[in-house]
N, C-alpha and C positions, 0 to 999 in steps of 0.2 A: 076241220081237222080231220082226220081219215082214222077209224076206232077199225081194227079187225072184229070188234066185239058189237058190232052196231048193226043192225039190218033197216036199209032205206029202199024208196020207194024209186023204182025208175019206169022210165018211159020208153020200159022194152019187155018182152015176155022171155020165159027163161029158155036158152039153149035147144037149139033144136040139131036131127038130124041133117048132116052135111049130105042128101040126098042128089045122087048125080055128080058127083065129086068120088073121082078115082083117090081122093085122102081118104076117102071113109071107108072104102071096099074093103076092107079087111078084118076091122075094128069091132069086134063083137059089143052088144048091147050087154050091161051087168043088172043086177038086182042086189036090194037089201035085204039077207037075210036075220032077220033078228034072234041076238045068242044071250043067255044067260039071263032069261025071263024074269026071276025073281030075286036079282039082285037090283038094288035100290041104289042110286047114285045120284049126285049132283052135280053139273060141270063136270064131265069125264074129259082130262084134257091127253091122255097118256095112257097107253097099254103096253106092255113089255112083257116075254116071256125070261123066266127064272132058269138061267143057265146051266142048270145041276140035273137036268133030263128025269125030272120031274111030272115037266110040261104044265106046271102053274106059271099064272101070270100072275101082274101085279097092274091096277086099274088105279093112276092118278086122279083126283079128286082136285079143281082150283082152289078149293076153298082151305086144302091143307091135309088132307087125307087118303093114303095109301091104302087098297086093298089086295088081298092074296087068295086065289082061289082056283080052283082045278078047268083045265082049260075046257074040259068037257064036262057037260052036266048043266042045271038052268042058275048055277050059282050060289044055291041056298047053302050050298058049303060054305062063303066066304065069312074070311076073320080081317080081322084091320092087320096091316103090316104096318104101318107106320103112318103118325098123327101127328100135325106142326098147326093143327087148326086156332091154338092159343096163343100161337106165335103172329096170327093174323098177317098171315102173308098175301093177301089177297084184301085189299083195302080200293085201290081203283083198279079199272074194272078189266085191266091187260096184266094186271098180277097175279100174284098167285104161286102156289107149288105148280112148276110147270112140267118138268120130268123129272124120270129118276135112270140113271142106269147101272148093270151088274159090270163088274170088272171080270175081265176075260177070264180069270182064273177065278172067279167067284167059289166054283165049285171046290177050292181048297182055301183059297185065305177069306171068305164070307164078306168080303167089301162090294159098295154099291157108292152110288155116287146121285147127290139130289141139288135140285138147282129150284132155288124161292125165293121171294122178294119180303123186306123190310123196310122200315120206315126210322126216320128220327136218327139217322138220317137215313133218306129215301136211298138204296141202294139193293142190290140182286149179290146176293148170297150161292155160292157155290162148294159143296160140302163133300166129306167123308165120312161114311158109315160105316160099322160092324153088325152083321145078323148077330141074334140073339145065341150066345152061349147056352143057353136052357131051353128057346121056342125057336126052331127053325122057321117058324110063322111069321117071326116080327124080326123088326132093323131094331137095334138097340139105340134107341137117339143119347142116350150117355156117351155112347163111342164119339160122338161126331168129331170132327175136325175138319176144321173150314179152311178149303184150298186157297179162297179166293174172293173177294169182297169187289163190289164194282160199284162206286157212285152214282146215282141215277137223277137225273134234274128234273125228269117230270114223271107222271103214271104210268106212260104207253109205252109203245114199241121196245118190248121187254126181250124178244127175242122168246129167249128161254126154254132151249133143249143142251144137253147132254147128250151125248153119245158116243161108245168106241169107234174106233175106227179098223180098217182091217191090219191095221201098221201097229194096233195096241194102244193108239195115243187116243186120250178123252178128245176131244170136240167139243166147241163152246160156243152155242150163236146167239149175238146181240144184236139190239137193235141198236138206231143210233141216240135212243136217250129221249124222243117223244117230243110233244107239241107238236110241229108241223113245221114241214120246208128243211128239214135239219136247219134250227137256229144255229146251231154252235158250229156248222160244219163238220161235224164229229166222222162221218161217212169218210170223206178224205185225210184225217187226220191219223198218222198213223204213230203219235203220239199219245191217245186213249184207244179205250178197248172198244169204246159204243162203236155200232155200225161195222161188225167185223163178226170172220169165223175163225175163232180162236182154236190153238192145238199145244198139250202142257199131257206132261209126262208124269203120272201119279204116282209111281217106282222110285223116283227117284227127288234129290230136291236141288235148287243152283241158288247161290249166293247172284247177286247183281248190283252194281254201285247204284248208291242211292242218287236220286235223280229228281226233277222235276215232275210231281205229281205222284210219287211215288217213295214212301217212308219205309218199307219191309225191303231190307235189302237179303237177309236168307230167307226164301221163297218156300213154300208149302208144299211145291213143287219144282218138277223138272222142267226147263226149255229142251226140248228136241234141236239138236245140232244142225240141222237139216230145215227148220224153217223157213222161211225167205228173208227174213227181215232180223234175224241172227248176224251180226256180223258189221248192224250199222253205227255207227261212231257214237258212243252214247252222249254226247254233248247235245244231241236233235231229240233225243227223252224216247226215241224209237220203240216200243214194244215189241219185246220178241217173239210174247205168246202168239202175236199175231199171223196167220195162217193166210187169208185172203180178207178184202175189205170194200170198200164202195158199196158195202149191204146195208139196205132200209129199215126192213124187220125183216131177219129170215126165221117164217113159221114153217118150222119143221125141213129137215134133209134127211138124207139117206141115201145107204148106199147100193149098188147093182151089186147083188151077192155072186152077178156070174163075171163083170167084166171092170168092177172096183170103181166103177165113176161115182162121185158125190153132185147125188140133185141137191138144190136148195127150191125151197119157192120163198120169193122175196115179195114181200105185201109194197103195193102201190103208195102213191099219192091221191095226186085229184084226176088222172088219167088212165094210167095202165096198169095192170100186173102182170109179174115174170116169173118163169122159170130157168134157171140157169145150172150149167154145168160148171161146178167151183174146180178150180184148178190152185195147187200151191201158186203165193202172189198174186193169184187174179185178182184185178182190181174190176170192180162190175157198175162204177157209173155214178151212185148216188153219191151227192145228190146236184151231180153238174149235169147226170141223164135218170129217166126214168123211163124203164124199159130203153129200146132202142131211140127215145128221143129229147131233144135239149129240154132242160130244167133250168139250170141256173149258170150263171160265168163259169166257164173255168179258165185254168191254162191253155193255151194251146198247144197243139202238139198232143195233149195228156194221151194216153191211149187206154182204151176203156174194152173189156170186154161184152160180147153182146149176150144177150138172153138167147136160150134157144128157144123161145117161144112166146108172145106176151098175146094178152085180151085187155078189150079196152072197157070201161068204167061207162058206155054206153055206145048206144047204134050209129049216132051222130061222126064218132072217130073212126067209123073204119074205109073212108080215102086215109086217111094214113096211117093206116093196120097195117104190117107185116105180114098178117094172116088172116088174110079180111074175112075168112070164112067159119074162124071163131067166134062163140059165141059171148056175148059181155058177161062182167060181174064184177066184184067190187071188192075181193078181196082174197086173196089166193092159200091154200093149202096144199101145203108139199103132200107130196105122197112116197112113192114106192114104186119101182119098177117089179113088176111079177114073175117072180121065177119059181110057182109053186108047180106042182102038178095035176091039181084038179081040174083046171078048164087049159086046154091048150091053146086054143085061140086066141086065149089073154096072156101067153107067153112072150117077153120082151114088151109090153107097155108099159110104159111109164103112167101111172096114173095118178090125176090129181085135180083137184076140186077146188070151190068156191066156198067163205064161210059164209057168207051174207043169202048168195042165191039158192046153195048147196048142190049146184049143177055140179057131176062128176063127169070129168074129159077124161082123155088117152090122146097117147102121142106116140109112135114108133121112131128112132133115131139113130142112123147109120152113115156111118164115112161123112161125118162132120155135119147134116142135115138130120130136119125132120122129115119124115118119107110120107106117115099117116098123122093126121091127128084130127082127133072130134066128139062131139058127144057123148058120152055112154051112159048115163041116165042124168034125166031132168027129174029133181025130187025136192021138198020145198024145205028140207032139214037142216038148221045151221049143222055143216060139214067142220069139227074143230078140230082133227087129227087124223090118221090113219097109221095100222099099226102094221108089223109085221113079225110074225111067228118063227119058231126053228125049221116048219115045214114051208114056208114059203109063201101060207096063205095069207089076205090081208082083212085086214078088219078095219070098222070105219064108227069113228066115235062120233056122236050127233048130240048136240046142247037140248034135244028132248029128254035129255038122259041114258038115252038107251044106245047100246054098244049092239053093231051089226057086222056077218062075214059078209064081206065082197063077193057076188055068186054069179055065175052068167048061164042063165032061164036053159034048161034043154039039156045041160050035161052033169 
C-alpha cells in the first residue's frame, strides 16, 4: 500500500535537469527562501491568505491547529486562530485537519470552511464556522455548522482540500477511501462520494429524495443545477454533488487565476503519479487506469480523460513512460500556475512536486499539450503542500516544519 506520508528508498537518484532538451530550455531554476523563522510548526499542510485586505495568512497544522499571522515578518506575532486538537483528527498518518477556505464574501459575512477527520465511526467532516464577533483573530468553534460527513472505510486516501472556485462554489477533494487498489470500486461508482471532486453551494439548501446510502433529505448545502450528474434518475443513487470522478487521492488542486483551468495532483498506486486538468463531468480513470496505463479491468468502450503529465515510481518504467525525460518520484503534490509578478521567467509555469523525494518540477501547457517540462529544483524536504497568496506568489510547506517562499535566483 502506498502512502503519501511515507519515505521510501528507490534505486535512482533525484531528478536532474533535462540538459540538451528543447523542452527544458525556458524553464527557470527555483530556490526555497525560508519565511516566518520565529514560527514553530508541526506538520504544516495548508496556508491561505485571509481575504479581507489585511494581508494576514492562516497556517493549518495536521494535528488540528490553525495559526494566524501577518504575511510579512518573522512570525513572532502569530496567534492561535482555531484549535480542534482535542477532537483528535490526526489518528492515521493521512488523516487530520487538512485544509481551510474563506468564503468569497468573508469580509462581509465572516464565514469559513474546514475539512477534518473523525473516528467511531471513521469519517471526513466538512464544516462551516464564523469568525469570532469579539476577536477577528479567531474562528468561533461554537458556531460550527456541519455541512457534510462522509463515511471512510480506511485511514488513508483522504484527499482533504476545500477551496472556492472562480464560480463561487465550494469544491471538495476526496480520495477513494483507502487501503490499496480501490477495493470497493469507489473511483468509478457515482453513487458514492469517495474518489471524487465535489462541488456544492454553501449559500443555499437543497432537499433530495431519501435513497440508498443517504438518510439526510434536507441538505445543509445546495446542489448547483449545472453539476454534471444533476437530473440522473433517483433510482440509481447517483450523487449530484459530484463534479468529476475516477480520482485515487487528489492531493491539492488549484485554479489558474488567468485561464480558470482547474489543476489536480492525483496520487498514484504502485507505478505512476499524474497531474490532471479537471473539467466538469470528467472521468479520470481510476481504478481502471493509473496515469495513462491499464490498472484493473473496466467496461469495454469506457472513455477516460488523459492526464496532462505523468511520472514513474522508478527508472525501470522509462520505456513505458509518455514523458520519458521526467524524473521519478513516489507521491505527487499538486501546485499552482505561477501568475505573480516578481519572477517573469516563471510566469505561466505550473509548479508541482513529489512529497517523498522533494523534487520540484514545472511545466508549460498550451493548445492542449505540454510544451515544456522539467526539474526546477532538487531538494530533500517532504513537500506537503503549496500555497498561493493574493499577489500570486507561491509558498512551499514542508515537513521539516518550515515554510518557504518559492523564488527564482538572480531576480
